[in-house]
C-alpha positions as CSV (number, residue, x, y, z in Angstrom):
1,M,48.1,-95.1,0.7
2,A,44.8,-96.7,1.8
3,S,42.8,-94.7,4.3
4,R,41.4,-96.3,7.4
5,P,37.7,-96.7,7.6
6,S,36.0,-93.8,9.4
7,T,34.6,-94.3,12.8
8,R,31.8,-91.9,12.0
9,K,29.5,-92.4,9.1
10,G,30.2,-90.1,6.2
11,T,33.3,-88.5,7.6
12,C,36.9,-88.5,6.5
13,E,40.1,-89.4,8.4
14,L,41.0,-85.7,9.0
15,H,37.6,-85.1,10.6
16,D,38.0,-88.2,12.8
17,V,41.5,-86.9,14.0
18,F,40.0,-83.5,14.7
19,C,37.2,-85.0,16.9
20,E,39.6,-87.3,18.7
21,R,42.0,-84.4,19.5
22,V,39.3,-82.1,20.6
23,I,37.9,-84.7,23.0
24,A,41.4,-85.6,24.4
25,R,42.4,-82.0,24.9
26,R,39.1,-81.1,26.6
27,K,39.6,-83.9,29.0
28,E,43.2,-83.0,29.7
29,L,42.0,-79.6,30.7
30,G,39.3,-81.1,32.9
31,L,36.6,-79.4,31.0
32,T,33.1,-80.7,30.4
33,Q,31.1,-80.4,27.2
34,L,29.0,-77.8,28.9
35,D,32.1,-75.8,29.8
36,M,33.2,-75.9,26.2
37,A,29.7,-74.9,24.9
38,E,29.6,-71.9,27.3
39,R,33.1,-70.8,26.2
40,L,32.0,-71.0,22.5
41,R,28.6,-69.5,23.2
42,I,26.7,-72.4,21.7
43,T,24.4,-75.0,23.2
44,Q,25.8,-78.2,24.8
45,P,23.9,-80.4,22.2
46,T,25.5,-78.4,19.4
47,Y,29.0,-78.8,20.9
48,S,28.4,-82.5,21.5
49,S,27.5,-82.8,17.8
50,I,30.8,-81.3,16.9
51,E,32.7,-83.8,19.1
52,R,30.8,-86.7,17.8
53,G,31.5,-85.7,14.2
54,R,27.8,-85.0,13.3
55,R,28.5,-81.3,12.7
56,I,31.5,-79.9,11.0
57,P,32.6,-76.5,12.5
58,G,33.3,-73.6,10.3
59,I,36.7,-71.8,10.3
60,D,35.6,-69.3,12.9
61,T,34.2,-72.0,15.3
62,L,37.3,-74.1,14.8
63,A,39.4,-71.1,15.8
64,K,37.3,-70.6,18.9
65,I,37.5,-74.3,19.8
66,A,41.3,-74.1,19.6
67,D,41.4,-70.9,21.6
68,A,39.1,-72.5,24.3
69,L,41.4,-75.6,24.4
70,E,44.5,-73.4,24.5
71,I,46.0,-75.1,21.5
72,D,47.1,-74.1,18.0
73,P,44.4,-74.9,15.4
74,A,46.9,-76.7,13.3
75,Q,47.4,-79.3,16.1
76,L,43.7,-80.2,15.8
77,L,44.0,-80.7,12.0
78,T,47.4,-82.2,11.3
79,I,47.5,-85.9,10.5
80,T,50.7,-87.3,12.0
81,R,52.7,-90.3,10.9
82,Q,51.3,-92.1,14.0
83,H,47.8,-91.6,12.6
84,A,48.9,-92.6,9.1
85,K,50.4,-95.8,10.4
86,S,47.2,-96.8,12.0
87,A,45.4,-96.4,8.7
């Protein structure tokens, strides 16, 4: 199966899916990047870097992001058939 080109330089498809889902869920909840940064106790520029794919969060940060977004961490990391078809 051929993978789709990444939208972010130097990242993989899974990382792209993660970033897309974090942004979508944050917006669904009506949260700003600053809201998320405060919940995670990091700076807004650091949080923005995570959303843009410039920074890859560690396991602990990933769990905190999922908790702040009220979502199971697996939902942020699972590549669905829909994503595979768009590849």
